[in-house]
Gaussian input, Z-matrix of N, CA and C with variables (Angstrom, degrees):
# hf/3-21g

backbone

0 1
 N
 C     1     B1
 C     2     B2     1     A1
 N     3     B3     2     A2     1     D1
 C     4     B4     3     A3     2     D2
 C     5     B5     4     A4     3     D3
 N     6     B6     5     A5     4     D4
 C     7     B7     6     A6     5     D5
 C     8     B8     7     A7     6     D6
 N     9     B9     8     A8     7     D7
 C    10    B10     9     A9     8     D8
 C    11    B11    10    A10     9     D9
 N    12    B12    11    A11    10    D10
 C    13    B13    12    A12    11    D11
 C    14    B14    13    A13    12    D12
 N    15    B15    14    A14    13    D13
 C    16    B16    15    A15    14    D14
 C    17    B17    16    A16    15    D15
 N    18    B18    17    A17    16    D16
 C    19    B19    18    A18    17    D17
 C    20    B20    19    A19    18    D18
 N    21    B21    20    A20    19    D19
 C    22    B22    21    A21    20    D20
 C    23    B23    22    A22    21    D21
 N    24    B24    23    A23    22    D22
 C    25    B25    24    A24    23    D23
 C    26    B26    25    A25    24    D24
 N    27    B27    26    A26    25    D25
 C    28    B28    27    A27    26    D26
 C    29    B29    28    A28    27    D27
 N    30    B30    29    A29    28    D28
 C    31    B31    30    A30    29    D29
 C    32    B32    31    A31    30    D30
 N    33    B33    32    A32    31    D31
 C    34    B34    33    A33    32    D32
 C    35    B35    34    A34    33    D33
 N    36    B36    35    A35    34    D34
 C    37    B37    36    A36    35    D35
 C    38    B38    37    A37    36    D36
 N    39    B39    38    A38    37    D37
 C    40    B40    39    A39    38    D38
 C    41    B41    40    A40    39    D39
 N    42    B42    41    A41    40    D40
 C    43    B43    42    A42    41    D41
 C    44    B44    43    A43    42    D42
 N    45    B45    44    A44    43    D43
 C    46    B46    45    A45    44    D44
 C    47    B47    46    A46    45    D45
 N    48    B48    47    A47    46    D46
 C    49    B49    48    A48    47    D47
 C    50    B50    49    A49    48    D48
 N    51    B51    50    A50    49    D49
 C    52    B52    51    A51    50    D50
 C    53    B53    52    A52    51    D51
 N    54    B54    53    A53    52    D52
 C    55    B55    54    A54    53    D53
 C    56    B56    55    A55    54    D54
 N    57    B57    56    A56    55    D55
 C    58    B58    57    A57    56    D56
 C    59    B59    58    A58    57    D57
 N    60    B60    59    A59    58    D58
 C    61    B61    60    A60    59    D59
 C    62    B62    61    A61    60    D60
 N    63    B63    62    A62    61    D61
 C    64    B64    63    A63    62    D62
 C    65    B65    64    A64    63    D63
 N    66    B66    65    A65    64    D64
 C    67    B67    66    A66    65    D65
 C    68    B68    67    A67    66    D66
 N    69    B69    68    A68    67    D67
 C    70    B70    69    A69    68    D68
 C    71    B71    70    A70    69    D69
 N    72    B72    71    A71    70    D70
 C    73    B73    72    A72    71    D71
 C    74    B74    73    A73    72    D72
 N    75    B75    74    A74    73    D73
 C    76    B76    75    A75    74    D74
 C    77    B77    76    A76    75    D75
 N    78    B78    77    A77    76    D76
 C    79    B79    78    A78    77    D77
 C    80    B80    79    A79    78    D78
 N    81    B81    80    A80    79    D79
 C    82    B82    81    A81    80    D80
 C    83    B83    82    A82    81    D81
 N    84    B84    83    A83    82    D82
 C    85    B85    84    A84    83    D83
 C    86    B86    85    A85    84    D84
 N    87    B87    86    A86    85    D85
 C    88    B88    87    A87    86    D86
 C    89    B89    88    A88    87    D87
 N    90    B90    89    A89    88    D88
 C    91    B91    90    A90    89    D89
 C    92    B92    91    A91    90    D90
 N    93    B93    92    A92    91    D91
 C    94    B94    93    A93    92    D92
 C    95    B95    94    A94    93    D93
 N    96    B96    95    A95    94    D94
 C    97    B97    96    A96    95    D95
 C    98    B98    97    A97    96    D96
 N    99    B99    98    A98    97    D97
 C   100   B100    99    A99    98    D98
 C   101   B101   100   A100    99    D99
 N   102   B102   101   A101   100   D100
 C   103   B103   102   A102   101   D101
 C   104   B104   103   A103   102   D102
 N   105   B105   104   A104   103   D103
 C   106   B106   105   A105   104   D104
 C   107   B107   106   A106   105   D105
 N   108   B108   107   A107   106   D106
 C   109   B109   108   A108   107   D107
 C   110   B110   109   A109   108   D108
 N   111   B111   110   A110   109   D109
 C   112   B112   111   A111   110   D110
 C   113   B113   112   A112   111   D111
 N   114   B114   113   A113   112   D112
 C   115   B115   114   A114   113   D113
 C   116   B116   115   A115   114   D114
 N   117   B117   116   A116   115   D115
 C   118   B118   117   A117   116   D116
 C   119   B119   118   A118   117   D117
 N   120   B120   119   A119   118   D118
 C   121   B121   120   A120   119   D119
 C   122   B122   121   A121   120   D120
 N   123   B123   122   A122   121   D121
 C   124   B124   123   A123   122   D122
 C   125   B125   124   A124   123   D123
 N   126   B126   125   A125   124   D124
 C   127   B127   126   A126   125   D125
 C   128   B128   127   A127   126   D126
 N   129   B129   128   A128   127   D127
 C   130   B130   129   A129   128   D128
 C   131   B131   130   A130   129   D129
 N   132   B132   131   A131   130   D130
 C   133   B133   132   A132   131   D131
 C   134   B134   133   A133   132   D132
 N   135   B135   134   A134   133   D133
 C   136   B136   135   A135   134   D134
 C   137   B137   136   A136   135   D135
 N   138   B138   137   A137   136   D136
 C   139   B139   138   A138   137   D137
 C   140   B140   139   A139   138   D138
 N   141   B141   140   A140   139   D139
 C   142   B142   141   A141   140   D140
 C   143   B143   142   A142   141   D141
 N   144   B144   143   A143   142   D142
 C   145   B145   144   A144   143   D143
 C   146   B146   145   A145   144   D144
 N   147   B147   146   A146   145   D145
 C   148   B148   147   A147   146   D146
 C   149   B149   148   A148   147   D147
 N   150   B150   149   A149   148   D148
 C   151   B151   150   A150   149   D149
 C   152   B152   151   A151   150   D150
 N   153   B153   152   A152   151   D151
 C   154   B154   153   A153   152   D152
 C   155   B155   154   A154   153   D153
 N   156   B156   155   A155   154   D154
 C   157   B157   156   A156   155   D155
 C   158   B158   157   A157   156   D156
 N   159   B159   158   A158   157   D157
 C   160   B160   159   A159   158   D158
 C   161   B161   160   A160   159   D159
 N   162   B162   161   A161   160   D160
 C   163   B163   162   A162   161   D161
 C   164   B164   163   A163   162   D162
 N   165   B165   164   A164   163   D163
 C   166   B166   165   A165   164   D164
 C   167   B167   166   A166   165   D165
 N   168   B168   167   A167   166   D166
 C   169   B169   168   A168   167   D167
 C   170   B170   169   A169   168   D168
 N   171   B171   170   A170   169   D169
 C   172   B172   171   A171   170   D170
 C   173   B173   172   A172   171   D171
 N   174   B174   173   A173   172   D172
 C   175   B175   174   A174   173   D173
 C   176   B176   175   A175   174   D174
 N   177   B177   176   A176   175   D175
 C   178   B178   177   A177   176   D176
 C   179   B179   178   A178   177   D177
 N   180   B180   179   A179   178   D178
 C   181   B181   180   A180   179   D179
 C   182   B182   181   A181   180   D180
 N   183   B183   182   A182   181   D181
 C   184   B184   183   A183   182   D182
 C   185   B185   184   A184   183   D183
 N   186   B186   185   A185   184   D184
 C   187   B187   186   A186   185   D185
 C   188   B188   187   A187   186   D186
 N   189   B189   188   A188   187   D187
 C   190   B190   189   A189   188   D188
 C   191   B191   190   A190   189   D189
 N   192   B192   191   A191   190   D190
 C   193   B193   192   A192   191   D191
 C   194   B194   193   A193   192   D192
 N   195   B195   194   A194   193   D193
 C   196   B196   195   A195   194   D194
 C   197   B197   196   A196   195   D195

   B1=1.4504
   B2=1.5267
   B3=1.3067
   B4=1.4551
   B5=1.5327
   B6=1.3170
   B7=1.4608
   B8=1.5183
   B9=1.3215
   B10=1.4607
   B11=1.5312
   B12=1.3056
   B13=1.4587
   B14=1.5293
   B15=1.3344
   B16=1.4604
   B17=1.5301
   B18=1.3378
   B19=1.4653
   B20=1.5205
   B21=1.3085
   B22=1.4613
   B23=1.5284
   B24=1.3295
   B25=1.4553
   B26=1.5275
   B27=1.3305
   B28=1.4638
   B29=1.5257
   B30=1.3131
   B31=1.4701
   B32=1.5254
   B33=1.3336
   B34=1.4645
   B35=1.5258
   B36=1.3323
   B37=1.4600
   B38=1.5206
   B39=1.3156
   B40=1.4599
   B41=1.5270
   B42=1.3219
   B43=1.4610
   B44=1.5270
   B45=1.3236
   B46=1.4577
   B47=1.5263
   B48=1.3245
   B49=1.4690
   B50=1.5161
   B51=1.3273
   B52=1.4607
   B53=1.5300
   B54=1.3162
   B55=1.4671
   B56=1.5137
   B57=1.3329
   B58=1.4630
   B59=1.5218
   B60=1.3309
   B61=1.4609
   B62=1.5206
   B63=1.3141
   B64=1.4580
   B65=1.5248
   B66=1.3331
   B67=1.4651
   B68=1.5291
   B69=1.3453
   B70=1.4605
   B71=1.5055
   B72=1.3088
   B73=1.4577
   B74=1.5239
   B75=1.3222
   B76=1.4544
   B77=1.5268
   B78=1.3250
   B79=1.4527
   B80=1.5237
   B81=1.3210
   B82=1.4583
   B83=1.5224
   B84=1.3301
   B85=1.4662
   B86=1.5246
   B87=1.3360
   B88=1.4654
   B89=1.5283
   B90=1.3219
   B91=1.4620
   B92=1.5282
   B93=1.3302
   B94=1.4667
   B95=1.5272
   B96=1.3334
   B97=1.4655
   B98=1.5249
   B99=1.3237
   B100=1.4610
   B101=1.5289
   B102=1.3157
   B103=1.4638
   B104=1.5236
   B105=1.3195
   B106=1.4608
   B107=1.5303
   B108=1.3327
   B109=1.4660
   B110=1.5246
   B111=1.3361
   B112=1.4598
   B113=1.5274
   B114=1.3105
   B115=1.4668
   B116=1.5292
   B117=1.3367
   B118=1.4764
   B119=1.5261
   B120=1.3296
   B121=1.4591
   B122=1.5255
   B123=1.3283
   B124=1.4658
   B125=1.5230
   B126=1.3178
   B127=1.4643
   B128=1.5293
   B129=1.3410
   B130=1.4732
   B131=1.5282
   B132=1.3261
   B133=1.4616
   B134=1.5195
   B135=1.3140
   B136=1.4587
   B137=1.5253
   B138=1.3197
   B139=1.4618
   B140=1.5275
   B141=1.3178
   B142=1.4622
   B143=1.5295
   B144=1.3362
   B145=1.4659
   B146=1.5252
   B147=1.3287
   B148=1.4542
   B149=1.5306
   B150=1.3349
   B151=1.4574
   B152=1.5259
   B153=1.3365
   B154=1.4666
   B155=1.5207
   B156=1.3344
   B157=1.4571
   B158=1.5263
   B159=1.3287
   B160=1.4664
   B161=1.5301
   B162=1.3153
   B163=1.4642
   B164=1.5284
   B165=1.3299
   B166=1.4649
   B167=1.5247
   B168=1.3599
   B169=1.4708
   B170=1.5245
   B171=1.3255
   B172=1.4613
   B173=1.5280
   B174=1.3273
   B175=1.4646
   B176=1.5149
   B177=1.3263
   B178=1.4535
   B179=1.5198
   B180=1.3055
   B181=1.4590
   B182=1.5129
   B183=1.3025
   B184=1.4500
   B185=1.5174
   B186=1.3166
   B187=1.4673
   B188=1.5175
   B189=1.3045
   B190=1.4728
   B191=1.5229
   B192=1.3217
   B193=1.4620
   B194=1.5132
   B195=1.2799
   B196=1.4591
   B197=1.4966
   A1=108.47
   A2=115.36
   A3=120.42
   A4=109.30
   A5=116.27
   A6=121.64
   A7=108.50
   A8=115.99
   A9=120.22
   A10=110.34
   A11=114.75
   A12=121.01
   A13=110.26
   A14=117.29
   A15=121.51
   A16=110.53
   A17=116.94
   A18=120.10
   A19=111.47
   A20=116.95
   A21=120.90
   A22=110.02
   A23=116.47
   A24=121.27
   A25=110.77
   A26=117.39
   A27=120.96
   A28=111.19
   A29=116.54
   A30=120.78
   A31=109.86
   A32=117.15
   A33=121.08
   A34=110.86
   A35=116.80
   A36=119.93
   A37=111.34
   A38=117.07
   A39=120.14
   A40=110.92
   A41=117.38
   A42=119.87
   A43=110.43
   A44=117.23
   A45=121.06
   A46=110.17
   A47=117.29
   A48=120.66
   A49=110.72
   A50=116.89
   A51=121.46
   A52=110.63
   A53=116.72
   A54=119.97
   A55=111.73
   A56=117.68
   A57=119.77
   A58=110.60
   A59=117.21
   A60=119.87
   A61=111.16
   A62=116.41
   A63=121.52
   A64=111.85
   A65=116.71
   A66=120.43
   A67=112.36
   A68=116.66
   A69=120.31
   A70=115.32
   A71=117.97
   A72=121.46
   A73=109.41
   A74=117.75
   A75=119.82
   A76=111.19
   A77=116.15
   A78=122.00
   A79=110.54
   A80=116.53
   A81=120.96
   A82=110.22
   A83=117.89
   A84=121.58
   A85=110.94
   A86=116.26
   A87=120.65
   A88=110.50
   A89=116.36
   A90=120.77
   A91=110.45
   A92=116.60
   A93=120.08
   A94=111.55
   A95=116.75
   A96=120.55
   A97=110.23
   A98=116.61
   A99=121.53
   A100=110.76
   A101=116.95
   A102=120.83
   A103=111.37
   A104=116.35
   A105=119.95
   A106=111.22
   A107=116.55
   A108=120.87
   A109=112.59
   A110=117.40
   A111=121.16
   A112=115.23
   A113=117.94
   A114=121.56
   A115=110.79
   A116=117.94
   A117=119.88
   A118=113.77
   A119=117.13
   A120=121.12
   A121=113.06
   A122=117.40
   A123=121.17
   A124=111.11
   A125=115.67
   A126=122.00
   A127=108.02
   A128=116.93
   A129=118.78
   A130=111.51
   A131=114.86
   A132=120.88
   A133=109.13
   A134=115.50
   A135=119.55
   A136=107.88
   A137=116.47
   A138=120.05
   A139=110.46
   A140=116.18
   A141=120.89
   A142=110.49
   A143=117.06
   A144=120.93
   A145=111.12
   A146=116.24
   A147=121.96
   A148=111.19
   A149=117.07
   A150=120.14
   A151=112.53
   A152=117.08
   A153=119.76
   A154=110.03
   A155=116.93
   A156=120.44
   A157=111.89
   A158=116.75
   A159=120.42
   A160=110.38
   A161=116.88
   A162=120.95
   A163=110.52
   A164=117.00
   A165=120.67
   A166=110.85
   A167=116.63
   A168=119.75
   A169=110.41
   A170=116.54
   A171=120.37
   A172=112.00
   A173=116.96
   A174=120.70
   A175=114.22
   A176=117.25
   A177=120.86
   A178=111.43
   A179=114.80
   A180=120.94
   A181=109.15
   A182=115.92
   A183=120.96
   A184=115.42
   A185=116.90
   A186=117.12
   A187=109.60
   A188=115.66
   A189=119.68
   A190=108.98
   A191=115.53
   A192=121.20
   A193=109.15
   A194=116.45
   A195=121.35
   A196=109.95
   D1=132.41
   D2=-177.43
   D3=-113.90
   D4=126.87
   D5=-179.40
   D6=-110.03
   D7=125.24
   D8=-179.41
   D9=-88.46
   D10=165.66
   D11=177.96
   D12=-61.81
   D13=-38.06
   D14=179.75
   D15=-62.72
   D16=-40.14
   D17=178.34
   D18=-65.97
   D19=-40.98
   D20=178.50
   D21=-62.98
   D22=-41.20
   D23=179.03
   D24=-61.94
   D25=-44.65
   D26=178.75
   D27=-62.08
   D28=-43.79
   D29=179.54
   D30=-61.67
   D31=-44.08
   D32=179.74
   D33=-62.04
   D34=-45.76
   D35=-178.19
   D36=-62.06
   D37=-42.16
   D38=179.10
   D39=-67.37
   D40=-41.37
   D41=-179.74
   D42=-69.06
   D43=-34.31
   D44=178.86
   D45=-62.19
   D46=-45.68
   D47=177.50
   D48=-62.86
   D49=-42.78
   D50=-179.92
   D51=-61.69
   D52=-46.04
   D53=-178.35
   D54=-64.76
   D55=-38.24
   D56=176.97
   D57=-63.14
   D58=-42.48
   D59=177.80
   D60=-65.54
   D61=-36.96
   D62=-178.52
   D63=-61.01
   D64=-39.78
   D65=-178.52
   D66=-97.55
   D67=5.60
   D68=175.65
   D69=82.78
   D70=22.61
   D71=177.49
   D72=-101.25
   D73=135.35
   D74=178.41
   D75=-69.93
   D76=161.39
   D77=-178.71
   D78=-92.14
   D79=125.79
   D80=177.37
   D81=-66.08
   D82=-36.39
   D83=177.83
   D84=-60.78
   D85=-44.08
   D86=178.70
   D87=-64.99
   D88=-38.02
   D89=177.35
   D90=-61.43
   D91=-45.13
   D92=179.35
   D93=-64.14
   D94=-39.80
   D95=176.80
   D96=-61.48
   D97=-44.15
   D98=178.89
   D99=-61.79
   D100=-46.53
   D101=-179.17
   D102=-61.75
   D103=-42.06
   D104=-179.35
   D105=-66.44
   D106=-38.01
   D107=-176.89
   D108=-77.75
   D109=-45.44
   D110=-171.88
   D111=-104.20
   D112=-19.57
   D113=-177.84
   D114=-137.15
   D115=56.16
   D116=-175.28
   D117=-65.14
   D118=-18.27
   D119=-179.53
   D120=-83.93
   D121=-10.10
   D122=-177.64
   D123=-102.68
   D124=150.61
   D125=177.26
   D126=-86.38
   D127=123.30
   D128=-179.68
   D129=-70.42
   D130=157.74
   D131=176.76
   D132=-67.13
   D133=155.62
   D134=173.59
   D135=-71.30
   D136=163.27
   D137=179.55
   D138=-60.17
   D139=-38.65
   D140=179.69
   D141=-63.62
   D142=-46.14
   D143=179.01
   D144=-63.24
   D145=-41.97
   D146=-178.82
   D147=-59.07
   D148=-49.72
   D149=-177.93
   D150=-72.94
   D151=-30.80
   D152=175.99
   D153=-62.99
   D154=-45.66
   D155=178.57
   D156=-66.21
   D157=-36.52
   D158=178.29
   D159=-63.80
   D160=-41.51
   D161=178.75
   D162=-66.46
   D163=-39.15
   D164=178.72
   D165=-65.56
   D166=-39.52
   D167=177.85
   D168=-66.45
   D169=-39.74
   D170=-175.88
   D171=-72.80
   D172=-44.51
   D173=-173.01
   D174=-108.17
   D175=-7.21
   D176=178.70
   D177=83.70
   D178=149.01
   D179=179.93
   D180=-91.49
   D181=121.83
   D182=176.32
   D183=73.75
   D184=6.37
   D185=179.23
   D186=-84.44
   D187=150.64
   D188=-179.36
   D189=-111.07
   D190=85.15
   D191=179.55
   D192=-96.43
   D193=141.20
   D194=176.26
   D195=-92.12

């Protein structure tokens, strides 16, 4: 069985989305698709900004949770 680089890339992308959903993190790819479809006039957040805000929404800003 021969696996191409394109197949490995597809498997990684699908697993990446699955793992983000598994741990409750939104998908940056889905966010970009949404922005392009519904808000084409706006500049999307960088990946770093997107995940920083997601972490703040999930765990709260400045909260001290154990």
